[in-house]
gemmi code that builds the backbone of each chain (N, CA, C; Angstrom):
import gemmi

chains = {
    "A": [
        ("UNK", (18.823, -6.010, -23.964), (19.378, -4.616, -22.808), (18.964, -4.958, -21.375)),
        ("UNK", (19.765, -4.510, -20.479), (19.384, -5.176, -19.131), (18.535, -4.052, -18.665)),
        ("UNK", (17.226, -4.574, -18.171), (16.235, -4.029, -17.493), (16.064, -4.191, -15.983)),
        ("UNK", (15.687, -2.869, -15.289), (15.900, -2.946, -13.584), (14.233, -2.323, -13.228)),
        ("UNK", (13.407, -2.835, -12.263), (12.729, -1.924, -11.282), (13.239, -1.669, -10.181)),
        ("UNK", (12.914, -0.321, -9.635), (13.265, 0.092, -8.364), (11.934, 0.396, -7.931)),
        ("UNK", (11.934, -0.526, -6.598), (10.558, -0.169, -5.741), (10.483, 0.344, -4.687)),
        ("UNK", (10.131, 1.564, -5.211), (10.440, 3.166, -4.421), (9.311, 3.627, -3.188)),
        ("UNK", (9.732, 3.406, -2.192), (9.185, 2.847, -0.971), (8.853, 4.407, -0.149)),
        ("UNK", (7.952, 4.549, 0.598), (8.539, 5.832, 1.664), (9.717, 5.821, 2.416)),
        ("UNK", (9.383, 4.400, 3.209), (10.485, 4.298, 4.338), (9.710, 4.443, 5.821)),
        ("UNK", (10.162, 4.243, 6.635), (9.813, 4.592, 7.923), (11.329, 3.882, 9.082)),
        ("UNK", (10.887, 4.788, 10.210), (11.887, 4.465, 11.284), (12.211, 2.832, 11.856)),
        ("UNK", (10.857, 2.138, 11.694), (11.067, 0.761, 12.098), (11.916, -0.180, 10.959)),
        ("UNK", (12.712, -0.959, 11.138), (13.379, -1.432, 9.741), (12.289, -2.545, 9.362)),
        ("UNK", (11.813, -3.340, 10.620), (10.741, -4.127, 9.573), (9.481, -3.662, 8.539)),
        ("UNK", (9.861, -2.336, 8.469), (8.736, -2.090, 7.616), (8.877, -2.208, 6.183)),
        ("UNK", (9.966, -2.135, 6.013), (10.612, -2.397, 4.784), (10.440, -4.215, 4.175)),
        ("UNK", (9.870, -4.966, 5.572), (9.918, -6.831, 4.826), (8.934, -6.843, 3.454)),
        ("UNK", (7.767, -6.081, 3.679), (7.423, -6.267, 2.091), (7.629, -5.783, 0.802)),
        ("UNK", (8.399, -4.445, 0.958), (9.656, -3.938, -0.103), (10.140, -4.865, -0.341)),
        ("UNK", (11.051, -5.770, 0.368), (11.868, -6.527, -0.283), (11.529, -7.962, -0.541)),
        ("UNK", (10.470, -8.235, 0.290), (9.797, -9.482, -0.330), (8.979, -9.136, -1.981)),
        ("UNK", (8.499, -8.167, -2.119), (8.241, -7.691, -3.651), (9.334, -8.108, -4.513)),
        ("UNK", (10.718, -7.138, -3.998), (11.879, -7.150, -4.884), (12.234, -8.855, -5.321)),
        ("UNK", (12.258, -9.779, -4.105), (12.409, -11.157, -4.439), (11.579, -12.076, -5.452)),
        ("UNK", (10.231, -11.579, -4.871), (9.258, -12.326, -5.890), (9.223, -11.890, -7.110)),
        ("UNK", (9.608, -10.474, -7.558), (9.791, -10.026, -8.997), (11.204, -11.030, -9.621)),
        ("UNK", (11.999, -10.878, -8.914), (13.378, -11.588, -9.098), (13.159, -13.061, -9.828)),
        ("UNK", (12.335, -13.832, -8.707), (11.493, -14.630, -8.968), (10.951, -15.257, -10.589)),
        ("UNK", (9.996, -13.900, -10.698), (9.080, -14.073, -11.570), (9.774, -13.682, -13.060)),
        ("UNK", (10.435, -13.060, -12.852), (11.360, -12.376, -14.190), (12.771, -12.290, -13.711)),
        ("UNK", (13.487, -13.480, -14.034), (15.056, -13.749, -13.411), (15.713, -12.847, -14.466)),
        ("UNK", (15.152, -12.074, -15.436), (15.790, -11.248, -16.110), (16.403, -9.851, -15.849)),
        ("UNK", (14.996, -9.665, -14.946), (15.110, -8.231, -14.544), (15.681, -8.045, -12.928)),
        ("UNK", (16.389, -7.171, -12.690), (16.626, -6.849, -11.671), (15.704, -6.006, -10.792)),
        ("UNK", (15.306, -6.144, -9.552), (14.262, -5.553, -8.880), (15.194, -5.047, -7.579)),
        ("UNK", (14.961, -3.498, -7.037), (15.655, -3.372, -6.165), (14.787, -2.637, -5.217)),
        ("UNK", (15.332, -2.269, -3.899), (14.137, -1.285, -3.471), (14.835, -0.025, -3.167)),
        ("UNK", (14.136, 0.942, -2.875), (15.144, 2.194, -2.885), (13.517, 3.086, -2.034)),
        ("UNK", (14.185, 3.928, -0.991), (13.271, 4.682, 0.058), (13.235, 6.304, -0.414)),
        ("UNK", (12.286, 7.139, 0.123), (12.088, 8.217, 0.369), (12.984, 8.853, 1.579)),
        ("UNK", (12.447, 8.438, 2.633), (13.040, 8.851, 3.909), (13.203, 7.549, 4.462)),
        ("UNK", (14.391, 7.853, 5.736), (14.540, 7.560, 6.981), (15.325, 5.568, 6.884)),
        ("UNK", (15.362, 5.388, 5.337), (16.062, 3.914, 5.125), (16.921, 4.110, 3.633)),
        ("UNK", (18.047, 3.318, 3.531), (18.568, 3.264, 2.522), (18.489, 1.897, 1.636)),
        ("UNK", (18.985, 2.253, 0.519), (19.313, 3.279, -0.873), (18.420, 4.316, -0.996)),
        ("UNK", (18.864, 5.623, -1.063), (17.520, 6.358, -1.781), (17.629, 6.232, -3.506)),
        ("UNK", (16.619, 6.873, -3.752), (16.628, 6.606, -5.296), (18.033, 6.833, -6.342)),
        ("UNK", (18.608, 7.963, -5.848), (19.872, 8.492, -6.480), (20.793, 7.237, -6.567)),
        ("UNK", (21.044, 6.687, -5.192), (21.958, 5.320, -4.762), (21.475, 4.271, -5.670)),
        ("UNK", (20.252, 3.882, -5.810), (20.015, 2.951, -6.321), (19.905, 2.647, -8.009)),
        ("UNK", (19.456, 3.744, -8.595), (19.604, 4.235, -9.734), (21.424, 4.463, -10.198)),
        ("UNK", (22.238, 5.243, -9.531), (23.564, 5.006, -9.890), (24.020, 3.594, -9.680)),
        ("UNK", (23.426, 2.508, -8.781), (24.162, 1.440, -8.737), (23.648, 0.133, -9.980)),
        ("UNK", (22.574, 0.602, -10.511), (22.214, -0.437, -11.435), (23.093, 0.397, -12.813)),
        ("UNK", (22.641, 2.090, -13.008), (23.586, 1.979, -14.001), (24.796, 1.335, -14.290)),
        ("UNK", (25.597, 1.515, -13.280), (27.065, 1.160, -12.912), (27.282, -0.438, -13.160)),
        ("UNK", (26.135, -1.056, -13.102), (25.883, -3.039, -13.361), (25.596, -2.655, -14.876)),
        ("UNK", (25.344, -1.864, -15.671), (25.049, -1.803, -17.107), (23.719, -2.022, -17.413)),
        ("UNK", (22.778, -1.567, -16.544), (21.437, -1.407, -16.695), (21.453, -0.361, -17.482)),
        ("UNK", (20.247, -0.325, -18.814), (19.955, 0.754, -19.743), (18.605, 0.959, -19.815)),
        ("UNK", (17.586, 0.750, -18.800), (16.012, 0.941, -19.042), (15.869, 0.682, -17.137)),
        ("UNK", (15.132, 1.150, -16.475), (14.575, 1.423, -15.275), (13.391, 1.865, -15.088)),
        ("UNK", (12.307, 0.813, -14.374), (10.962, 1.352, -14.183), (11.248, 1.686, -12.777)),
        ("UNK", (10.387, 2.883, -12.286), (10.388, 2.815, -10.946), (9.259, 3.002, -10.569)),
        ("UNK", (8.922, 1.738, -9.714), (7.602, 1.733, -9.405), (7.160, 2.465, -7.711)),
        ("UNK", (6.523, 3.656, -7.541), (6.077, 3.617, -6.157), (5.499, 3.165, -5.355)),
        ("UNK", (6.181, 2.075, -4.749), (4.944, 1.389, -3.618), (4.401, 2.355, -2.848)),
        ("UNK", (3.268, 2.952, -3.056), (2.832, 3.747, -2.280), (1.109, 3.512, -2.625)),
        ("UNK", (0.096, 3.783, -1.639), (-0.889, 3.298, -1.653), (-1.824, 4.271, -2.722)),
        ("UNK", (-1.215, 5.601, -2.838), (-2.108, 6.675, -3.567), (-0.827, 7.721, -4.197)),
        ("UNK", (-1.725, 8.377, -5.178), (-0.894, 9.675, -5.769), (-1.286, 10.789, -4.866)),
        ("UNK", (-0.214, 10.824, -3.717), (-0.626, 12.250, -2.829), (0.421, 12.979, -2.795)),
        ("UNK", (0.963, 13.885, -2.204), (1.879, 14.977, -2.466), (3.741, 14.480, -2.941)),
        ("UNK", (3.856, 13.239, -2.280), (5.121, 13.126, -2.607), (5.273, 12.334, -3.870)),
        ("UNK", (4.168, 11.791, -4.389), (4.562, 11.218, -5.983), (3.536, 12.476, -6.868)),
        ("UNK", (3.308, 13.491, -6.629), (3.124, 14.793, -7.361), (4.151, 15.589, -7.437)),
        ("UNK", (5.077, 15.738, -6.373), (6.713, 16.478, -6.291), (7.769, 15.636, -6.075)),
        ("UNK", (7.836, 15.243, -5.028), (9.411, 14.771, -4.673), (9.511, 13.929, -5.807)),
        ("UNK", (8.691, 12.862, -5.989), (9.285, 11.797, -6.491), (9.667, 11.974, -8.261)),
        ("UNK", (8.469, 12.896, -9.170), (8.657, 12.744, -10.073), (10.142, 13.806, -10.436)),
        ("UNK", (10.421, 14.624, -9.802), (11.739, 15.614, -9.947), (12.939, 14.774, -9.287)),
        ("UNK", (12.971, 13.851, -8.390), (13.866, 12.859, -8.018), (13.977, 12.156, -9.586)),
        ("UNK", (13.259, 11.456, -9.954), (13.604, 10.589, -11.142), (13.882, 11.486, -12.333)),
        ("UNK", (13.444, 12.773, -12.775), (13.806, 13.457, -13.695), (15.297, 13.996, -13.364)),
        ("UNK", (15.899, 14.198, -11.911), (17.049, 14.470, -11.975), (18.449, 13.317, -12.023)),
        ("UNK", (17.686, 11.843, -11.734), (18.394, 10.993, -12.314), (18.772, 10.261, -13.428)),
        ("UNK", (17.530, 10.833, -14.309), (17.413, 10.545, -15.521), (18.455, 11.953, -16.325)),
        ("UNK", (18.766, 13.037, -16.016), (19.684, 13.907, -16.249), (21.038, 13.741, -16.087)),
        ("UNK", (21.007, 12.966, -14.925), (22.526, 12.432, -14.533), (22.902, 11.241, -15.425)),
        ("UNK", (22.168, 10.555, -16.099), (22.321, 9.235, -16.632), (21.705, 9.086, -17.935)),
        ("UNK", (22.230, 9.986, -18.664), (21.326, 10.083, -20.028), (21.633, 9.118, -21.198)),
        ("UNK", (22.236, 8.055, -20.671), (21.985, 6.539, -21.356), (21.608, 5.531, -20.953)),
        ("UNK", (20.656, 5.805, -20.014), (19.697, 5.029, -19.064), (18.182, 5.968, -19.216)),
        ("UNK", (17.134, 4.788, -19.815), (16.063, 5.340, -20.052), (15.218, 4.873, -18.661)),
        ("UNK", (14.821, 6.307, -18.319), (14.038, 5.903, -16.403), (12.470, 6.220, -16.746)),
        ("UNK", (11.571, 5.453, -16.284), (10.221, 5.390, -16.352), (9.836, 5.179, -14.943)),
        ("UNK", (8.660, 6.294, -14.747), (7.689, 6.494, -13.598), (6.373, 5.655, -13.806)),
        ("UNK", (6.161, 4.709, -13.175), (4.808, 4.140, -13.191), (4.093, 4.744, -12.167)),
        ("UNK", (2.828, 4.897, -12.155), (1.432, 5.068, -10.926), (1.915, 4.347, -9.764)),
        ("UNK", (1.777, 5.121, -8.750), (1.247, 4.367, -7.513), (0.566, 2.805, -7.586)),
        ("UNK", (1.224, 2.051, -6.721), (0.616, 0.654, -7.016), (-0.578, 0.465, -6.328)),
        ("UNK", (-1.197, 1.127, -5.545), (-2.499, 1.358, -4.710), (-3.416, 1.946, -5.932)),
        ("UNK", (-3.158, 2.474, -7.119), (-4.125, 3.126, -7.735), (-4.325, 1.895, -8.825)),
        ("UNK", (-3.735, 0.754, -8.852), (-3.885, -0.740, -9.684), (-5.377, -1.064, -9.494)),
        ("UNK", (-6.006, -1.491, -10.207), (-7.386, -2.446, -9.981), (-6.935, -3.882, -9.592)),
        ("UNK", (-5.833, -4.410, -10.027), (-5.562, -5.685, -9.428), (-4.873, -5.697, -7.965)),
        ("UNK", (-4.605, -4.400, -7.773), (-4.018, -4.375, -6.158), (-5.180, -4.013, -5.500)),
        ("UNK", (-5.848, -3.239, -5.609), (-7.036, -3.053, -5.164), (-8.305, -4.390, -4.873)),
        ("UNK", (-8.171, -5.066, -5.943), (-8.988, -6.413, -6.054), (-8.219, -7.298, -5.097)),
        ("UNK", (-6.855, -7.392, -4.892), (-6.367, -8.416, -3.808), (-6.328, -7.790, -2.197)),
        ("UNK", (-6.540, -6.408, -2.247), (-6.750, -5.910, -0.712), (-8.009, -5.926, -0.239)),
        ("UNK", (-9.019, -6.348, -1.345), (-10.818, -6.551, -1.197), (-10.539, -8.247, -0.767)),
        ("UNK", (-10.195, -9.090, -1.485), (-9.873, -10.408, -1.332), (-9.703, -10.950, -0.012)),
        ("UNK", (-8.362, -9.891, 0.695), (-7.788, -9.913, 1.916), (-8.847, -9.810, 3.081)),
        ("UNK", (-9.665, -8.845, 3.003), (-9.986, -7.984, 3.889), (-11.182, -9.048, 3.848)),
        ("UNK", (-11.951, -9.617, 2.695), (-13.251, -10.482, 3.015), (-12.752, -12.117, 3.515)),
        ("UNK", (-11.304, -12.514, 3.075), (-11.154, -13.828, 3.837), (-10.977, -13.547, 4.928)),
        ("UNK", (-10.375, -12.508, 5.606), (-10.089, -12.217, 7.156), (-11.379, -12.187, 8.080)),
        ("UNK", (-12.437, -11.431, 7.317), (-13.844, -11.290, 7.736), (-14.406, -12.202, 8.131)),
        ("UNK", (-14.241, -13.308, 7.052), (-14.999, -14.505, 6.736), (-14.205, -15.569, 7.839)),
        ("UNK", (-12.651, -15.553, 8.319), (-12.064, -16.666, 9.172), (-12.303, -16.444, 10.511)),
        ("UNK", (-12.936, -15.132, 11.113), (-13.505, -15.175, 12.246), (-14.569, -15.292, 12.584)),
        ("UNK", (-15.697, -16.003, 11.156), (-17.234, -16.198, 11.414), (-17.320, -17.126, 12.234)),
        ("UNK", (-18.307, -17.733, 12.668), (-19.055, -19.104, 13.166), (-18.784, -19.574, 14.154)),
    ],
    "B": [
        ("UNK", (-26.074, -11.339, 11.853), (-25.451, -10.189, 12.641), (-24.982, -9.200, 11.796)),
        ("UNK", (-24.817, -8.063, 11.562), (-24.480, -6.982, 10.872), (-23.079, -6.686, 11.053)),
        ("UNK", (-22.168, -6.892, 9.706), (-20.726, -6.820, 9.822), (-20.581, -5.284, 9.047)),
        ("UNK", (-19.203, -5.415, 9.675), (-18.244, -3.890, 8.397), (-17.166, -4.412, 8.418)),
        ("UNK", (-16.459, -3.740, 7.487), (-15.095, -3.569, 7.585), (-14.715, -1.894, 7.747)),
        ("UNK", (-13.560, -1.601, 8.485), (-13.203, -0.421, 8.319), (-11.831, -0.618, 7.865)),
        ("UNK", (-11.772, 0.650, 6.689), (-10.580, 0.457, 5.862), (-9.792, 1.504, 6.436)),
        ("UNK", (-8.719, 1.219, 7.204), (-8.003, 2.855, 8.315), (-6.443, 2.851, 7.602)),
        ("UNK", (-6.750, 3.819, 6.957), (-5.572, 4.418, 6.381), (-5.047, 5.626, 6.875)),
        ("UNK", (-3.834, 5.794, 6.536), (-2.935, 6.674, 7.206), (-3.606, 7.994, 7.004)),
        ("UNK", (-4.034, 8.539, 5.924), (-4.378, 9.795, 5.601), (-3.340, 10.766, 4.927)),
        ("UNK", (-3.804, 11.678, 4.249), (-2.398, 12.886, 3.447), (-3.650, 14.013, 3.382)),
        ("UNK", (-2.524, 14.981, 3.454), (-3.029, 16.255, 3.021), (-4.063, 16.501, 1.880)),
        ("UNK", (-3.073, 16.060, 0.549), (-4.032, 15.954, -0.419), (-4.978, 15.315, -0.503)),
        ("UNK", (-6.426, 15.580, -1.064), (-7.375, 14.655, -0.511), (-7.714, 13.582, -1.776)),
        ("UNK", (-7.186, 13.857, -3.186), (-6.898, 12.784, -3.689), (-6.317, 11.269, -3.234)),
        ("UNK", (-5.220, 11.660, -2.467), (-4.788, 10.420, -1.628), (-5.957, 9.575, -1.164)),
        ("UNK", (-7.227, 9.807, -0.919), (-8.254, 9.129, -0.339), (-8.709, 8.070, -1.465)),
        ("UNK", (-8.401, 8.488, -2.809), (-9.266, 7.840, -3.992), (-8.911, 6.409, -3.552)),
        ("UNK", (-8.021, 5.787, -3.867), (-8.102, 4.066, -3.680), (-8.497, 3.393, -2.568)),
        ("UNK", (-8.811, 4.234, -1.252), (-9.342, 3.818, 0.119), (-10.746, 3.628, -0.357)),
        ("UNK", (-11.466, 4.858, -0.961), (-12.958, 5.229, -1.363), (-12.966, 3.867, -2.506)),
        ("UNK", (-12.178, 3.668, -3.486), (-12.298, 2.284, -4.578), (-12.680, 1.212, -4.063)),
        ("UNK", (-11.698, 1.058, -2.850), (-11.835, -0.238, -1.973), (-13.320, -0.671, -1.359)),
        ("UNK", (-13.558, 0.311, -0.902), (-14.784, 0.655, 0.160), (-15.854, 0.307, -0.852)),
        ("UNK", (-16.098, 0.575, -2.112), (-17.026, 0.730, -3.022), (-16.842, -0.991, -3.390)),
        ("UNK", (-15.472, -0.952, -3.657), (-15.566, -2.676, -4.587), (-15.789, -3.823, -3.406)),
        ("UNK", (-15.651, -3.417, -2.240), (-16.148, -4.169, -1.220), (-17.527, -4.752, -1.040)),
        ("UNK", (-18.404, -3.327, -1.118), (-19.719, -3.435, -0.812), (-20.289, -4.039, -2.096)),
        ("UNK", (-19.696, -4.066, -2.858), (-20.341, -4.305, -4.468), (-19.984, -6.119, -4.391)),
        ("UNK", (-18.754, -6.703, -3.869), (-18.412, -7.930, -3.702), (-19.276, -8.801, -2.457)),
        ("UNK", (-19.614, -7.759, -1.549), (-20.423, -8.472, -0.391), (-21.179, -7.553, 0.281)),
        ("UNK", (-22.420, -7.553, -0.759), (-23.573, -6.230, -0.151), (-23.906, -6.588, 1.311)),
        ("UNK", (-23.765, -7.748, 1.969), (-24.291, -8.022, 3.556), (-23.262, -6.862, 4.403)),
        ("UNK", (-22.141, -6.685, 3.509), (-21.138, -5.988, 4.665), (-21.049, -4.604, 4.122)),
        ("UNK", (-20.968, -3.982, 5.426), (-20.804, -2.228, 5.026), (-19.183, -2.394, 4.896)),
        ("UNK", (-18.961, -1.400, 4.213), (-17.125, -1.152, 4.008), (-17.073, 0.485, 4.256)),
        ("UNK", (-16.269, 1.054, 4.770), (-15.994, 2.485, 5.394), (-14.737, 2.829, 5.738)),
        ("UNK", (-14.149, 3.900, 5.045), (-12.670, 4.238, 5.275), (-12.999, 4.974, 6.591)),
        ("UNK", (-11.596, 4.804, 7.371), (-11.194, 5.980, 8.174), (-9.882, 6.223, 8.288)),
        ("UNK", (-9.241, 7.276, 8.883), (-8.078, 7.891, 8.558), (-7.441, 7.972, 9.878)),
        ("UNK", (-5.859, 7.725, 10.024), (-4.783, 8.046, 11.500), (-4.640, 9.434, 11.454)),
        ("UNK", (-4.889, 10.618, 10.428), (-4.287, 12.036, 10.490), (-4.794, 12.523, 8.951)),
        ("UNK", (-5.272, 13.739, 9.323), (-5.587, 14.495, 8.337), (-6.723, 14.260, 7.379)),
        ("UNK", (-7.381, 13.239, 7.569), (-8.636, 13.228, 6.791), (-9.788, 12.591, 7.896)),
        ("UNK", (-10.967, 12.704, 7.923), (-12.170, 12.578, 8.609), (-13.227, 11.635, 7.636)),
        ("UNK", (-13.416, 10.076, 8.584), (-13.595, 10.202, 9.710), (-12.622, 9.395, 10.558)),
        ("UNK", (-11.968, 9.942, 11.855), (-11.121, 8.659, 12.392), (-11.836, 8.136, 13.051)),
        ("UNK", (-11.198, 6.727, 13.276), (-11.513, 5.319, 13.630), (-12.397, 5.521, 14.758)),
        ("UNK", (-12.567, 6.386, 15.614), (-13.553, 6.228, 16.796), (-15.091, 6.520, 15.993)),
        ("UNK", (-14.840, 7.500, 15.228), (-16.103, 8.525, 14.503), (-16.837, 7.155, 13.290)),
        ("UNK", (-15.805, 6.451, 12.951), (-16.164, 5.280, 11.859), (-16.906, 4.186, 12.859)),
        ("UNK", (-16.319, 3.682, 13.586), (-16.892, 2.611, 14.791), (-18.025, 3.220, 15.178)),
        ("UNK", (-18.466, 4.403, 16.088), (-19.277, 4.717, 16.463), (-20.625, 4.785, 15.565)),
        ("UNK", (-20.220, 5.346, 14.626), (-21.069, 5.743, 13.438), (-21.925, 4.106, 12.912)),
        ("UNK", (-21.155, 3.044, 12.600), (-21.331, 1.676, 12.526), (-22.151, 1.128, 13.610)),
        ("UNK", (-21.483, 1.114, 14.942), (-22.540, 0.567, 16.367), (-23.973, 1.152, 16.222)),
        ("UNK", (-24.083, 2.626, 16.036), (-25.287, 3.282, 15.918), (-25.857, 2.820, 14.687)),
        ("UNK", (-25.781, 2.011, 14.004), (-26.240, 1.650, 12.607), (-26.553, -0.011, 12.766)),
        ("UNK", (-26.428, -0.218, 14.445), (-26.680, -1.460, 14.566), (-25.669, -2.781, 14.133)),
        ("UNK", (-24.141, -2.311, 13.661), (-23.578, -3.509, 13.562), (-22.606, -3.946, 14.638)),
        ("UNK", (-22.756, -4.993, 14.912), (-21.640, -5.898, 16.067), (-20.799, -6.564, 15.853)),
        ("UNK", (-20.196, -6.424, 14.670), (-19.098, -7.119, 14.284), (-18.228, -6.509, 13.616)),
        ("UNK", (-17.212, -5.413, 13.574), (-16.139, -4.821, 12.834), (-14.632, -5.525, 12.941)),
        ("UNK", (-14.624, -5.773, 11.298), (-12.883, -5.986, 11.089), (-12.378, -4.804, 10.681)),
        ("UNK", (-11.208, -4.488, 11.267), (-10.419, -3.196, 11.374), (-8.972, -3.479, 10.262)),
        ("UNK", (-9.207, -2.898, 8.839), (-8.235, -3.438, 8.204), (-7.105, -2.596, 7.886)),
        ("UNK", (-6.202, -2.524, 8.301), (-5.226, -1.636, 8.073), (-4.698, -1.484, 6.966)),
        ("UNK", (-4.975, -0.341, 5.873), (-4.407, 0.246, 4.634), (-3.131, 0.692, 4.649)),
        ("UNK", (-2.251, -0.309, 4.993), (-0.753, 0.339, 4.928), (-0.186, -0.653, 4.273)),
        ("UNK", (1.013, -0.475, 3.930), (2.203, -1.298, 3.273), (2.724, -2.349, 4.045)),
        ("UNK", (2.898, -1.834, 5.545), (3.697, -2.735, 6.331), (3.459, -2.446, 7.985)),
        ("UNK", (3.876, -3.121, 8.836), (3.433, -3.151, 9.723), (4.791, -2.077, 10.749)),
        ("UNK", (4.670, -1.135, 10.400), (5.294, -0.010, 10.998), (4.963, 0.212, 12.303)),
        ("UNK", (5.624, 1.596, 13.119), (5.194, 1.863, 14.372), (4.118, 2.488, 14.586)),
        ("UNK", (3.151, 3.065, 13.200), (1.547, 3.087, 13.643), (0.692, 1.931, 13.818)),
        ("UNK", (1.047, 0.857, 13.071), (-0.032, -0.655, 13.539), (0.855, -1.447, 14.630)),
        ("UNK", (2.032, -1.047, 15.205), (2.777, -1.320, 16.454), (1.778, -1.138, 17.342)),
        ("UNK", (1.632, 0.168, 17.090), (1.368, 1.368, 18.823), (-0.106, 1.896, 18.230)),
        ("UNK", (0.054, 2.793, 17.554), (-1.418, 3.721, 17.476), (-2.597, 2.860, 17.452)),
        ("UNK", (-2.536, 2.053, 16.289), (-3.697, 1.688, 16.004), (-4.217, 0.429, 16.639)),
        ("UNK", (-3.413, -0.840, 17.685), (-4.029, -1.414, 18.347), (-4.478, -0.510, 19.690)),
        ("UNK", (-3.988, 0.828, 19.701), (-4.502, 1.188, 21.020), (-5.780, 1.774, 20.573)),
        ("UNK", (-5.807, 2.088, 19.661), (-7.463, 2.997, 18.902), (-8.458, 1.845, 19.090)),
        ("UNK", (-7.857, 0.496, 18.614), (-9.002, -0.448, 18.486), (-9.627, -0.978, 19.727)),
        ("UNK", (-8.434, -0.953, 20.573), (-8.487, -1.327, 22.338), (-9.538, -0.363, 22.951)),
        ("UNK", (-9.255, 0.846, 22.533), (-10.075, 1.842, 23.017), (-11.721, 1.798, 22.518)),
        ("UNK", (-11.653, 1.934, 21.345), (-13.124, 1.620, 20.825), (-13.838, 0.638, 21.369)),
        ("UNK", (-13.112, -0.820, 21.659), (-13.522, -1.915, 21.995), (-14.469, -1.665, 23.208)),
        ("UNK", (-13.726, -1.072, 24.324), (-13.815, -0.678, 25.098), (-14.988, 0.386, 25.747)),
        ("UNK", (-15.184, 1.209, 24.787), (-16.242, 1.963, 24.373), (-17.782, 1.109, 24.086)),
        ("UNK", (-17.529, -0.104, 23.151), (-18.683, -0.652, 22.747), (-18.702, -2.046, 23.144)),
        ("UNK", (-18.740, -2.397, 24.375), (-18.550, -4.076, 24.661), (-19.835, -4.795, 23.774)),
        ("UNK", (-20.883, -4.339, 23.241), (-21.570, -5.296, 22.436), (-21.161, -5.484, 21.050)),
        ("UNK", (-20.092, -4.754, 20.668), (-19.617, -5.056, 19.396), (-18.410, -5.536, 19.498)),
        ("UNK", (-17.822, -6.674, 18.723), (-16.886, -7.188, 18.499), (-16.088, -6.551, 17.582)),
        ("UNK", (-14.775, -6.429, 17.881), (-13.576, -5.425, 16.913), (-12.482, -6.485, 16.712)),
        ("UNK", (-11.975, -6.571, 15.535), (-10.883, -7.618, 15.069), (-10.297, -6.999, 14.402)),
        ("UNK", (-9.025, -6.559, 14.868), (-7.820, -5.843, 13.863), (-6.994, -6.842, 12.921)),
        ("UNK", (-6.638, -6.767, 11.363), (-5.944, -7.586, 10.758), (-4.785, -7.064, 10.663)),
        ("UNK", (-3.988, -7.735, 9.767), (-2.798, -7.495, 9.475), (-2.719, -6.121, 8.796)),
        ("UNK", (-1.543, -5.459, 8.096), (-1.762, -4.775, 7.193), (-1.764, -5.408, 5.803)),
        ("UNK", (-2.567, -4.789, 4.938), (-2.915, -5.317, 3.385), (-1.920, -5.716, 2.956)),
        ("UNK", (-0.571, -4.815, 2.997), (0.983, -4.910, 2.142), (1.623, -6.072, 2.668)),
        ("UNK", (1.018, -6.731, 3.970), (1.591, -8.156, 4.295), (1.119, -9.180, 3.756)),
        ("UNK", (0.174, -9.095, 2.659), (-0.443, -10.189, 2.499), (0.253, -10.592, 1.181)),
        ("UNK", (0.108, -11.695, 0.662), (0.926, -12.164, -0.390), (0.169, -12.244, -1.218)),
        ("UNK", (-1.059, -12.155, -1.476), (-2.186, -11.960, -2.484), (-1.927, -10.317, -2.833)),
        ("UNK", (-1.665, -9.581, -2.370), (-1.840, -7.805, -2.472), (-0.312, -8.181, -2.963)),
        ("UNK", (0.821, -8.481, -2.818), (2.128, -8.267, -3.131), (1.954, -9.162, -4.292)),
        ("UNK", (1.691, -9.930, -4.484), (1.511, -10.960, -6.053), (0.997, -9.844, -6.905)),
        ("UNK", (-0.279, -9.240, -6.533), (-0.898, -8.018, -7.545), (0.206, -6.899, -7.772)),
        ("UNK", (0.685, -6.493, -6.874), (1.826, -5.558, -7.101), (2.955, -6.059, -7.899)),
        ("UNK", (3.311, -7.166, -8.035), (4.360, -7.538, -8.845), (3.897, -7.848, -10.038)),
        ("UNK", (2.460, -8.152, -10.379), (2.043, -8.290, -11.649), (2.435, -6.679, -12.198)),
        ("UNK", (1.439, -5.809, -11.735), (1.357, -4.657, -11.918), (2.718, -3.896, -12.821)),
        ("UNK", (4.005, -3.946, -11.609), (5.210, -3.880, -11.902), (5.390, -4.507, -13.194)),
        ("UNK", (5.370, -5.978, -13.447), (6.085, -6.492, -14.754), (5.256, -5.785, -15.675)),
        ("UNK", (4.025, -6.046, -16.054), (2.969, -5.484, -16.836), (3.708, -4.044, -17.547)),
        ("UNK", (3.782, -2.936, -16.593), (4.278, -2.043, -16.793), (5.708, -1.759, -17.720)),
        ("UNK", (6.504, -2.660, -17.075), (7.797, -2.525, -17.577), (7.671, -3.654, -18.989)),
        ("UNK", (6.983, -4.342, -19.403), (6.610, -4.782, -20.727), (5.778, -4.067, -21.533)),
        ("UNK", (4.934, -3.081, -21.000), (4.152, -2.107, -22.009), (5.148, -1.018, -22.741)),
        ("UNK", (6.101, -0.530, -21.924), (7.284, 0.102, -22.529), (8.223, -0.347, -23.457)),
        ("UNK", (8.260, -2.017, -23.585), (9.192, -2.394, -24.507), (8.888, -2.363, -25.585)),
        ("UNK", (9.991, -2.385, -26.775), (9.765, -2.557, -27.934), (9.737, -1.268, -29.165)),
    ],
}
model = gemmi.Model(1)
for chain_id, residues in chains.items():
    chain = gemmi.Chain(chain_id)
    for i, (resn, *xyz) in enumerate(residues, 1):
        res = gemmi.Residue()
        res.name, res.seqid = resn, gemmi.SeqId(i, " ")
        for name, pos in zip(("N", "CA", "C"), xyz):
            atom = gemmi.Atom()
            atom.name, atom.element = name, gemmi.Element(name[0])
            atom.pos, atom.b_iso = gemmi.Position(*pos), 0.0
            res.add_atom(atom)
        chain.add_residue(res)
    model.add_chain(chain)
structure = gemmi.Structure()
structure.add_model(model)
structure.setup_entities()
């Protein structure tokens, strides 16, 4: 079964903002070549979640994990995002859609942020 | 010399949004007990950067690393945040203020996000 990960981020007016999301997609495809990894955005940038899911289903993907590339579970992740995922699931009953928690809620991600902060602090010392 | 890390995040209306930022501050203080780690927010939540820096300087801190807990270098990090850090530095000439890049631009953080996504994808398999 062909699987995919949609990296669903907020989006911003500045095109450079999408850089880390695109690098994360490339990293996932290099780590897991059988898995398709695609960015999608809530605002300001394209594709939106609908377009990203429709394209993956058209390519034959039958299982999609939606990973919110958000720091925390705020209003967007409590309301808009589950609704959009549910709507996409209704439109594609032959594809399984799963919504993960926000990346920033994961302990490994927080630990990596902590490593980064302490490395930067030490870099300027002495 | 007493050092501190200010974890500068966007903020949101939902109080739960600050959870990962507060957990990251606690993690840093447990990993580096000599370093003070404090959250600060651009919008919606308190303290703002000024209040966090003023309080740390009043406590005797003379070197502060400001770590943007943002996914990417968008408009806020190109304009508002450097201006706020520069203004705080002018107000406290006896304290060194350094601005790091956004946590989401760091390869370790992206790798941890990738680990999280692949673990979640595998968790639902089979």
